[in-house]
C-alpha positions as CSV (number, residue, x, y, z in Angstrom):
1,X,-13.7,48.9,-5.0
2,X,-10.1,47.7,-4.9
3,X,-10.9,46.0,-1.6
4,X,-14.0,44.3,-3.2
5,X,-12.0,43.1,-6.0
6,X,-9.4,41.6,-3.7
7,X,-12.2,39.8,-1.6
8,X,-13.5,38.5,-5.1
9,X,-10.1,37.1,-6.3
10,X,-9.6,35.5,-2.9
11,X,-12.9,33.8,-2.9
12,X,-12.3,32.5,-6.5
13,X,-8.9,30.9,-5.3
14,X,-10.3,29.4,-2.4
15,X,-13.2,27.9,-4.5
16,X,-10.8,26.5,-7.0
17,X,-8.4,25.0,-4.4
18,X,-11.6,23.5,-2.9
19,X,-12.4,21.9,-6.2
20,X,-9.1,20.5,-6.7
21,X,-8.8,19.2,-3.2
22,X,-12.1,17.4,-3.5
23,X,-11.0,16.0,-6.9
24,X,-7.7,14.7,-5.6
25,X,-9.5,13.0,-2.7
26,X,-11.9,11.6,-5.1
27,X,-9.3,10.2,-7.3
28,X,-7.3,9.0,-4.3
29,X,-10.2,7.2,-2.9
30,X,-10.4,4.8,-5.8
31,X,-7.7,2.2,-5.4
32,X,-6.2,0.2,-8.5
33,X,-6.2,-3.5,-7.6
34,X,-4.2,-5.7,-9.8
35,X,-5.5,-9.3,-10.4
36,X,-4.3,-12.0,-12.7
37,X,-6.3,-12.5,-16.0
38,X,-7.0,-16.1,-15.6
39,X,-6.4,-18.0,-12.4
40,X,-9.5,-20.2,-11.5
41,X,-10.9,-20.3,-8.9
42,X,-9.3,-17.5,-7.6
43,X,-9.8,-14.7,-10.3
44,X,-11.1,-15.2,-13.6
45,X,-14.0,-13.8,-16.0
46,X,-17.4,-15.1,-15.3
47,X,-20.2,-15.5,-18.0
48,X,-21.5,-12.2,-17.4
49,X,-17.9,-10.6,-18.4
50,X,-17.4,-9.7,-14.9
51,X,-14.2,-10.8,-12.8
52,X,-15.0,-13.4,-10.0
53,X,-13.2,-15.9,-7.9
54,X,-12.1,-16.4,-4.2
55,X,-9.6,-13.4,-4.3
56,X,-12.2,-11.3,-6.2
57,X,-14.7,-12.0,-3.3
58,X,-12.2,-11.9,-0.4
59,X,-11.1,-8.3,-1.8
60,X,-14.7,-7.2,-2.0
61,X,-15.3,-7.9,1.5
62,X,-12.3,-6.3,2.7
63,X,-13.2,-3.2,0.7
64,X,-16.7,-3.2,2.0
65,X,-15.6,-3.2,5.7
66,X,-13.1,-0.4,5.1
67,X,-15.2,1.5,3.0
68,X,-12.9,1.6,0.0
69,X,-13.7,2.6,-3.6
70,X,-11.4,0.3,-6.1
71,X,-11.2,-0.8,-9.8
72,X,-9.9,-4.2,-10.6
73,X,-7.0,-4.0,-13.1
74,X,-6.6,-7.4,-14.8
75,X,-3.2,-8.2,-16.3
76,X,-0.7,-11.0,-16.6
77,X,0.9,-12.2,-13.3
78,X,4.3,-11.0,-14.5
79,X,3.2,-7.5,-14.7
80,X,1.6,-7.3,-11.1
81,X,4.6,-6.6,-8.9
82,X,6.1,-4.1,-11.3
83,X,3.0,-2.4,-11.3
84,X,3.1,-2.1,-7.6
85,X,6.9,-0.8,-7.5
86,X,6.2,1.7,-10.3
87,X,3.1,3.1,-8.5
88,X,0.5,2.0,-11.2
89,X,-1.2,-0.3,-8.6
90,X,-2.2,0.2,-5.0
91,X,-2.6,-3.5,-4.2
92,X,-2.2,-6.9,-5.8
93,X,-4.4,-9.8,-5.3
94,X,-3.6,-13.0,-7.4
95,X,-2.5,-15.9,-5.4
96,X,1.0,-14.5,-4.9
97,X,3.3,-16.8,-2.8
98,X,5.0,-14.7,0.0
99,X,8.7,-15.0,-0.6
100,X,11.7,-13.0,0.7
101,X,12.8,-12.1,-2.8
102,X,9.5,-10.5,-3.4
103,X,9.6,-8.6,0.0
104,X,12.5,-6.9,-1.0
105,X,10.3,-5.1,-3.5
106,X,7.0,-4.9,-2.2
107,X,5.0,-5.5,1.3
108,X,2.7,-8.4,1.8
109,X,-0.5,-8.7,4.2
110,X,-0.8,-11.5,6.6
111,X,-0.9,-14.8,5.0
112,X,-4.7,-15.7,3.8
113,X,-4.3,-18.9,1.8
114,X,-2.1,-22.0,2.1
115,X,-1.1,-23.8,-1.2
116,X,1.5,-26.1,-2.6
117,X,2.7,-27.2,-6.1
118,X,1.1,-30.0,-7.9
119,X,2.2,-31.9,-11.3
120,X,-0.1,-32.7,-13.8
121,X,0.3,-35.1,-16.8
122,X,-1.7,-36.7,-19.6
123,X,-3.8,-39.5,-18.4
124,X,-2.0,-42.3,-20.0
125,X,1.4,-41.2,-18.7
126,X,3.0,-43.9,-16.5
127,X,6.6,-42.7,-16.1
128,X,5.9,-39.5,-14.2
129,X,4.8,-40.1,-10.6
130,X,5.7,-36.9,-9.0
131,X,8.4,-33.9,-9.2
132,X,11.5,-36.0,-8.9
133,X,10.5,-37.6,-12.2
134,X,10.4,-34.3,-14.1
135,X,14.2,-34.7,-14.6
136,X,14.9,-34.8,-18.2
137,X,11.3,-33.8,-19.3
138,X,9.9,-30.8,-20.9
139,X,7.6,-28.9,-18.5
140,X,5.1,-26.3,-19.0
141,X,5.0,-23.5,-16.4
142,X,3.7,-20.0,-15.9
143,X,6.2,-17.1,-16.2
144,X,7.3,-15.3,-13.2
145,X,5.7,-17.7,-10.6
146,X,7.6,-19.7,-7.7
147,X,7.1,-22.8,-10.0
148,X,9.7,-21.8,-12.3
149,X,12.3,-21.5,-9.8
150,X,11.6,-24.8,-8.3
151,X,11.4,-26.9,-11.6
152,X,14.7,-25.4,-12.4
153,X,16.1,-27.3,-9.4
154,X,14.7,-30.6,-10.6
155,X,16.9,-30.8,-13.7
156,X,14.1,-30.6,-16.4
157,X,15.2,-30.8,-19.9
158,X,13.4,-27.7,-20.8
159,X,10.7,-25.3,-19.4
160,X,8.1,-24.1,-21.8
161,X,6.7,-20.7,-20.2
162,X,3.4,-19.1,-20.8
163,X,1.9,-16.0,-19.4
164,X,-1.3,-17.8,-18.7
165,X,-1.5,-21.2,-17.0
166,X,-4.2,-22.4,-19.2
167,X,-2.0,-22.4,-22.1
168,X,0.6,-24.4,-20.2
169,X,-1.9,-27.1,-19.2
170,X,-3.2,-27.2,-22.9
171,X,0.6,-27.7,-23.9
172,X,0.4,-30.9,-22.0
173,X,-2.9,-31.9,-23.4
174,X,-1.7,-31.7,-27.0
175,X,1.5,-33.4,-26.2
176,X,3.9,-30.3,-26.4
177,X,5.0,-31.0,-23.0
178,X,5.3,-33.9,-20.7
179,X,3.9,-32.3,-17.6
180,X,2.9,-29.0,-16.3
181,X,3.5,-27.9,-12.4
182,X,1.5,-25.1,-10.7
183,X,-0.5,-24.1,-7.7
184,X,-2.4,-27.1,-6.4
185,X,-5.8,-25.5,-6.3
186,X,-5.6,-24.5,-9.8
187,X,-4.3,-27.6,-11.3
188,X,-7.1,-29.7,-9.5
189,X,-9.8,-27.1,-10.7
190,X,-8.6,-27.6,-14.3
191,X,-8.5,-31.5,-14.0
192,X,-12.1,-31.4,-12.6
193,X,-13.4,-28.9,-15.2
194,X,-11.7,-28.3,-18.6
195,X,-9.5,-31.5,-18.2
196,X,-12.2,-33.8,-19.6
197,X,-10.5,-36.9,-18.4
198,X,-7.3,-36.2,-20.6
199,X,-5.1,-35.3,-17.7
200,X,-4.5,-36.3,-14.0
201,X,-2.4,-35.1,-11.1
202,X,0.4,-37.1,-9.5
203,X,2.7,-37.0,-6.6
204,X,2.1,-35.1,-3.2
205,X,1.9,-31.4,-2.8
206,X,5.4,-29.8,-2.5
207,X,6.9,-26.5,-1.7
208,X,3.7,-25.6,0.4
209,X,3.7,-21.7,1.2
210,X,1.2,-19.1,1.9
211,X,-0.5,-16.5,-0.6
212,X,-0.3,-12.8,0.4
213,X,-1.8,-9.6,-0.8
214,X,0.7,-7.3,-2.1
215,X,1.1,-3.6,-1.3
216,X,3.6,-0.6,-2.3
217,X,6.4,-0.6,0.4
218,X,5.3,1.6,3.2
219,X,1.8,1.5,2.3
220,X,-0.5,2.7,5.1
221,X,-3.2,0.4,3.6
222,X,-1.5,-2.8,4.6
223,X,-2.2,-2.4,8.4
224,X,-5.9,-1.7,7.7
225,X,-6.3,-4.7,5.5
226,X,-4.5,-7.0,8.1
227,X,-6.6,-6.0,10.7
228,X,-9.8,-6.5,8.6
229,X,-8.6,-9.9,7.4
230,X,-8.0,-11.1,10.8
231,X,-11.3,-10.0,11.9
232,X,-13.0,-11.9,9.0
233,X,-11.1,-15.1,9.9
234,X,-12.2,-14.7,13.6
235,X,-15.8,-14.0,12.9
236,X,-16.4,-16.7,10.1
237,X,-16.7,-14.3,7.2
238,X,-13.5,-15.7,5.8
239,X,-14.7,-19.3,6.2
240,X,-17.9,-18.4,4.3
241,X,-15.9,-17.2,1.3
242,X,-13.7,-20.3,1.2
243,X,-16.5,-22.7,1.5
244,X,-18.1,-21.0,-1.4
245,X,-15.2,-21.6,-3.8
246,X,-13.7,-24.8,-2.3
247,X,-16.6,-26.6,-0.8
248,X,-15.1,-27.3,2.8
249,X,-14.0,-25.1,5.5
250,X,-10.4,-24.1,5.7
251,X,-7.9,-26.3,8.0
């Protein structure tokens, strides 16, 4: 009788541990992937209320090939890297420039997109022709981005910082700022869509750099994503997504 009791207890313990193990695996299998709340055409909320964009499609294809379950976690750009360092996020995909200062806190994937910075002004503006003309001007920028550091070197009169780049653009439209500066693809997209002829891009691209997918330091996921990303570039899968959002094949 005592032996039977011990066997039942042992079986109960094994069953509980098995359930806990399965639960742990199920939880760990769903990755939390941080994305920006509004950065067209890379990540933004579509008409159906779901997030879409180049970055969203790119990650969906990577996850499909690696058989990964994930949840998109939209947040302000400024909270993405802290989300990784605190362990609240497993990866971030939000047109993040690969910078040495950021490499001190997180790990990056291979570069997946090349972009520069572009100046945007009101259509009637005739005294700003590029970045050098921002000296003494009020410039709208997005908090926490590479643009902030760059514009600070140009001698701008004042930086007006916003958590959302669309707010920075509207600050230019309404006359609250002389210019805005941000990643070229996003600036041009705004001008062609919501700009309605009220704004224009001026000057050449500057500070061209590469976007990378961010991971927690030492994450084993990075190597798997890197291999998959390269496979997509070699087989044309990456080009297909690029053409969908930008109309031409990548250089």
